[in-house]
C-alpha positions as CSV (number, residue, x, y, z in Angstrom):
1,X,159.6,8.4,-47.0
2,X,160.0,10.7,-50.0
3,X,159.6,14.3,-48.8
4,X,161.1,16.0,-51.9
5,X,157.9,17.9,-52.7
6,X,156.9,18.7,-49.2
7,X,156.1,22.4,-48.7
8,X,156.8,23.1,-45.1
9,X,155.2,25.9,-43.1
10,X,155.5,26.9,-39.5
11,X,152.4,26.1,-37.5
12,X,150.2,29.0,-36.6
13,X,150.7,28.6,-32.9
14,X,154.5,28.3,-33.0
15,X,156.4,31.3,-31.5
16,X,158.8,33.4,-33.6
17,X,161.4,33.7,-30.8
18,X,163.2,30.4,-31.4
19,X,161.0,28.6,-28.9
20,X,158.6,25.8,-29.6
21,X,158.3,25.6,-33.4
22,X,156.5,22.9,-35.4
23,X,156.5,22.7,-39.2
24,X,153.8,21.1,-41.1
25,X,153.6,19.9,-44.7
26,X,150.1,19.1,-45.8
27,X,150.5,19.2,-49.5
28,X,151.4,15.6,-50.1
29,X,148.6,13.1,-51.1
30,X,147.5,10.8,-48.3
31,X,149.7,12.2,-45.5
32,X,150.5,15.2,-43.3
33,X,154.1,15.5,-42.2
34,X,155.2,17.2,-38.9
35,X,158.7,18.0,-37.7
36,X,160.6,20.2,-35.2
37,X,161.9,23.3,-37.0
38,X,164.9,23.4,-34.6
39,X,165.9,19.8,-35.5
40,X,164.7,19.2,-39.1
41,X,166.9,16.1,-39.5
42,X,165.7,14.7,-36.1
43,X,162.7,12.8,-37.5
44,X,159.4,13.5,-39.1
45,X,156.0,12.2,-38.1
46,X,153.5,11.2,-40.7
47,X,149.7,11.3,-40.1
48,X,146.7,10.3,-42.2
49,X,144.9,13.5,-43.2
50,X,141.8,12.5,-41.2
51,X,143.9,11.8,-38.1
52,X,145.7,15.2,-38.4
53,X,142.4,17.0,-38.9
54,X,141.0,15.3,-35.7
55,X,144.0,16.3,-33.7
56,X,143.8,20.0,-34.9
57,X,140.1,20.1,-34.1
58,X,140.7,18.8,-30.5
59,X,143.5,21.4,-30.0
60,X,141.3,24.2,-31.2
61,X,138.4,23.2,-29.0
62,X,140.6,22.9,-25.9
63,X,142.1,26.4,-26.6
64,X,138.8,28.1,-25.9
């Protein structure tokens, strides 16, 4: 998977103290990439944009 142009950002809910950190790249056409910021070479998950959006919606709803 070519991730050359991926623009990674730390997820909003990730902590800044070196704990649970997830990075997301949602600028590539047709996919959203997710990885662990503490182990960037450990693997990357790829989601269809609609699947990622559904996941984020469920997490937001459950956070209330």
